[in-house]
MDTraj code that builds the backbone (N, CA, C; nanometers):
import mdtraj as md
import numpy as np

residues = "UNK UNK UNK UNK UNK UNK UNK UNK UNK UNK UNK UNK UNK UNK UNK UNK UNK UNK UNK UNK UNK UNK UNK UNK UNK UNK UNK UNK UNK UNK UNK UNK UNK UNK UNK UNK UNK UNK UNK UNK UNK UNK UNK UNK UNK UNK UNK UNK UNK UNK UNK UNK UNK UNK UNK UNK UNK UNK UNK UNK UNK UNK UNK UNK UNK UNK UNK UNK UNK UNK UNK UNK UNK UNK UNK UNK UNK".split()
xyz = np.array([
    [-0.6598, -1.6598, 3.0492],
    [-0.8350, -1.6307, 3.1042],
    [-0.8562, -1.4848, 3.0509],
    [-0.7794, -1.3952, 3.1301],
    [-0.7530, -1.2071, 3.1187],
    [-0.7257, -1.2079, 2.9350],
    [-0.6635, -1.2347, 2.8902],
    [-0.6981, -1.2504, 2.7343],
    [-0.8180, -1.2877, 2.7101],
    [-0.9048, -1.3761, 2.7250],
    [-0.9779, -1.4395, 2.6467],
    [-1.0969, -1.3173, 2.6435],
    [-1.0950, -1.2730, 2.7854],
    [-1.2051, -1.1380, 2.8255],
    [-1.1409, -1.0082, 2.7609],
    [-1.0437, -0.9967, 2.7707],
    [-0.9909, -0.8372, 2.6619],
    [-1.0415, -0.8466, 2.5366],
    [-1.0197, -0.9834, 2.4773],
    [-1.0329, -0.9880, 2.3475],
    [-1.2318, -0.9642, 2.2972],
    [-1.2992, -1.0549, 2.3782],
    [-1.4151, -1.0630, 2.4069],
    [-1.4698, -0.9319, 2.4472],
    [-1.4177, -0.8428, 2.5212],
    [-1.4500, -0.6340, 2.5195],
    [-1.4212, -0.6198, 2.3910],
    [-1.2778, -0.6480, 2.3501],
    [-1.2446, -0.5307, 2.2001],
    [-1.3638, -0.5704, 2.0737],
    [-1.3939, -0.7167, 2.0891],
    [-1.4797, -0.7170, 1.9937],
    [-1.5591, -0.6678, 1.9383],
    [-1.6759, -0.6478, 2.0129],
    [-1.7588, -0.5058, 1.9869],
    [-1.7411, -0.4294, 1.8904],
    [-1.5861, -0.3489, 1.9714],
    [-1.5631, -0.2372, 1.8848],
    [-1.4997, -0.2179, 1.7417],
    [-1.3995, -0.3614, 1.7718],
    [-1.3450, -0.4012, 1.6407],
    [-1.4683, -0.3868, 1.5320],
    [-1.5284, -0.4726, 1.5683],
    [-1.6429, -0.4864, 1.4576],
    [-1.7623, -0.3521, 1.3875],
    [-1.7689, -0.2916, 1.5127],
    [-1.8302, -0.1244, 1.4744],
    [-1.7158, -0.0405, 1.3932],
    [-1.6007, -0.0427, 1.4064],
    [-1.5342, -0.0282, 1.3854],
    [-1.4833, -0.0330, 1.1799],
    [-1.4658, -0.1599, 1.1377],
    [-1.4552, -0.1875, 1.0905],
    [-1.5571, -0.1679, 0.9633],
    [-1.7105, -0.1544, 0.9885],
    [-1.8039, -0.1342, 0.9402],
    [-1.8977, -0.0016, 0.8992],
    [-1.7542, 0.0849, 0.8442],
    [-1.7974, 0.1862, 0.8062],
    [-1.8637, 0.2283, 0.6768],
    [-1.9513, 0.3703, 0.6905],
    [-2.0393, 0.3525, 0.5511],
    [-1.9586, 0.3291, 0.4472],
    [-2.0437, 0.2887, 0.3373],
    [-1.9696, 0.2792, 0.2386],
    [-2.0344, 0.4287, 0.1278],
    [-1.9519, 0.4401, 0.0800],
    [-1.9320, 0.5642, -0.0510],
    [-1.8592, 0.5266, -0.1370],
    [-1.9873, 0.4985, -0.2815],
    [-1.9705, 0.4412, -0.3840],
    [-1.9622, 0.5475, -0.5089],
    [-1.8960, 0.6810, -0.4985],
    [-1.9697, 0.8118, -0.5419],
    [-1.8098, 0.8714, -0.5981],
    [-1.7745, 0.9808, -0.6413],
    [-1.6874, 1.0081, -0.6887],
    [-1.5866, 1.0549, -0.5372],
    [-1.4164, 1.0246, -0.4929],
    [-1.3842, 1.0528, -0.4266],
    [-1.2300, 1.1593, -0.4841],
    [-1.2327, 1.2871, -0.4229],
    [-1.1000, 1.3662, -0.4579],
    [-0.9920, 1.2907, -0.3707],
    [-0.9355, 1.2573, -0.4945],
    [-0.8140, 1.1714, -0.4110],
    [-0.7482, 1.2954, -0.3445],
    [-0.6538, 1.2499, -0.1803],
    [-0.5870, 1.3595, -0.1149],
    [-0.4657, 1.3703, -0.1651],
    [-0.3674, 1.4227, -0.1460],
    [-0.1572, 1.4092, -0.2039],
    [-0.1583, 1.5347, -0.0430],
    [-0.0683, 1.4787, 0.0245],
    [0.0052, 1.4933, 0.1341],
    [0.1496, 1.5363, 0.0397],
    [0.1339, 1.6649, 0.0918],
    [0.3144, 1.6628, -0.0159],
    [0.4264, 1.6462, 0.1230],
    [0.5292, 1.6965, 0.0244],
    [0.6323, 1.6329, 0.1471],
    [0.6592, 1.7495, 0.2668],
    [0.7359, 1.6809, 0.3799],
    [0.7206, 1.7845, 0.4735],
    [0.8386, 1.7389, 0.5847],
    [0.7977, 1.7980, 0.6723],
    [0.9233, 1.7502, 0.8068],
    [0.8141, 1.6744, 0.9384],
    [0.8293, 1.5689, 0.9371],
    [0.7640, 1.4472, 0.9825],
    [0.8218, 1.4399, 1.1267],
    [0.6783, 1.3933, 1.2146],
    [0.7919, 1.3600, 1.3629],
    [0.9044, 1.3023, 1.4109],
    [0.8638, 1.2059, 1.3007],
    [0.9815, 1.0882, 1.3645],
    [1.2099, 1.2110, 1.2995],
    [1.1146, 1.3027, 1.1800],
    [1.2571, 1.4270, 1.2043],
    [1.2644, 1.5009, 1.2949],
    [1.1686, 1.5693, 1.3626],
    [1.1696, 1.6371, 1.4621],
    [1.2391, 1.5745, 1.5739],
    [1.1737, 1.4787, 1.6030],
    [1.2173, 1.3776, 1.7489],
    [1.3875, 1.3586, 1.7275],
    [1.4202, 1.2868, 1.6286],
    [1.5417, 1.2513, 1.5928],
    [1.6256, 1.3768, 1.6181],
    [1.6316, 1.4764, 1.5390],
    [1.7236, 1.6047, 1.5584],
    [1.6988, 1.6976, 1.6864],
    [1.6139, 1.6378, 1.7731],
    [1.6023, 1.6626, 1.9550],
    [1.7068, 1.6010, 1.9597],
    [1.6271, 1.5084, 1.9498],
    [1.7485, 1.3604, 2.0760],
    [1.9320, 1.4609, 1.9930],
    [1.9496, 1.4121, 1.9161],
    [2.0860, 1.4765, 1.8625],
    [2.1181, 1.5368, 1.8936],
    [2.0697, 1.6629, 1.9041],
    [2.1109, 1.8070, 1.9225],
    [2.1476, 1.7988, 2.0841],
    [2.0580, 1.7603, 2.1975],
    [2.0394, 1.7316, 2.2868],
    [2.1628, 1.6334, 2.3421],
    [2.2359, 1.5434, 2.2533],
    [2.3197, 1.4089, 2.3053],
    [2.4516, 1.4730, 2.2286],
    [2.4804, 1.5158, 2.1396],
    [2.6211, 1.5426, 2.0375],
    [2.6592, 1.7437, 2.0491],
    [2.5123, 1.7799, 2.0303],
    [2.5446, 1.9489, 2.0591],
    [2.6275, 1.9461, 1.8999],
    [2.5642, 1.8702, 1.8249],
    [2.6471, 1.9159, 1.6469],
    [2.5215, 1.9193, 1.5923],
    [2.5329, 2.0458, 1.5036],
    [2.4327, 2.0327, 1.3587],
    [2.4842, 1.9399, 1.2240],
    [2.5647, 1.8777, 1.2139],
    [2.6131, 1.8297, 1.1563],
    [2.5346, 1.6579, 1.1437],
    [2.5687, 1.6082, 1.2786],
    [2.5004, 1.4881, 1.3333],
    [2.3544, 1.5018, 1.3510],
    [2.3112, 1.6108, 1.3583],
    [2.1499, 1.6017, 1.3845],
    [2.0890, 1.6644, 1.2642],
    [2.1756, 1.6878, 1.1336],
    [2.1101, 1.6848, 1.0427],
    [2.0894, 1.5307, 0.9751],
    [2.1991, 1.4362, 1.0470],
    [2.2292, 1.3279, 0.9626],
    [2.0968, 1.2428, 0.9862],
    [2.1031, 1.2769, 1.1156],
    [2.0206, 1.1948, 1.2230],
    [1.8520, 1.2440, 1.1992],
    [1.8223, 1.3709, 1.1701],
    [1.6706, 1.4014, 1.1028],
    [1.6912, 1.3257, 0.9607],
    [1.7691, 1.3052, 0.9095],
    [1.7462, 1.2063, 0.7678],
    [1.7221, 1.0716, 0.7972],
    [1.7714, 1.0260, 0.9155],
    [1.7577, 0.8789, 0.8885],
    [1.6061, 0.8395, 1.0082],
    [1.5470, 0.9524, 1.0714],
    [1.4306, 1.0175, 1.1660],
    [1.4435, 0.8827, 1.2751],
    [1.3249, 0.8046, 1.2249],
    [1.2328, 0.7097, 1.3490],
    [1.3850, 0.5691, 1.4445],
    [1.4711, 0.5656, 1.2818],
    [1.5687, 0.4796, 1.3134],
    [1.6677, 0.4999, 1.4310],
    [1.6478, 0.6643, 1.4095],
    [1.7791, 0.7112, 1.5167],
    [1.6993, 0.7355, 1.6574],
    [1.5633, 0.7327, 1.6008],
    [1.5318, 0.7422, 1.7984],
    [1.5342, 0.6097, 1.8486],
    [1.4964, 0.5497, 1.7492],
    [1.5092, 0.3976, 1.8185],
    [1.6241, 0.3614, 1.8823],
    [1.7131, 0.3616, 1.7578],
    [1.8829, 0.3445, 1.8419],
    [1.9237, 0.4270, 2.0027],
    [1.8769, 0.5882, 1.9632],
    [1.8620, 0.6122, 2.0972],
    [1.8194, 0.5575, 2.2224],
    [1.6747, 0.4884, 2.2303],
    [1.6266, 0.4586, 2.3247],
    [1.6583, 0.3631, 2.3499],
    [1.7957, 0.2533, 2.2395],
    [1.7715, 0.1419, 2.2923],
    [1.9294, 0.1560, 2.3627],
    [2.0315, 0.1997, 2.3069],
    [2.1183, 0.2789, 2.3560],
    [2.1536, 0.3885, 2.3900],
    [2.1032, 0.3851, 2.5427],
    [2.0882, 0.5806, 2.6138],
    [2.2553, 0.6440, 2.6162],
    [2.3176, 0.6831, 2.5727],
    [2.4175, 0.7888, 2.6443],
    [2.4930, 0.7930, 2.7472],
    [2.6157, 0.7728, 2.7178],
    [2.6663, 0.7113, 2.9554],
    [2.7499, 0.8350, 2.9835],
])
top = md.Topology()
chain = top.add_chain()
for i, resn in enumerate(residues, 1):
    res = top.add_residue(resn, chain, resSeq=i)
    for name in ("N", "CA", "C"):
        top.add_atom(name, md.element.get_by_symbol(name[0]), res)
traj = md.Trajectory(xyz[None], top)
C-alpha cells in the first residue's frame, strides 16, 4: 500500500517533468570534449589509498566506475 502512495505522490512531478516546452527552431549542437570524469577521479583516489602505486592508479583510472564498484563490493582487508 505504501508503494502505491509513493507512486501517486510522484506522478504529478513525473507528468510535469515530461511536459517540457517544445522548441521547433534551430538548436546549436552541443559538443562535450574529452576530459577526466568523476569516475576516473574517484577510481584513482581509491586505488592510490589502497595500493600506493602510480601504475595501478593509472590502470584503475582507465577502468573508472568498474573499479569503483569493485572496490565497494570487495573492501581491502
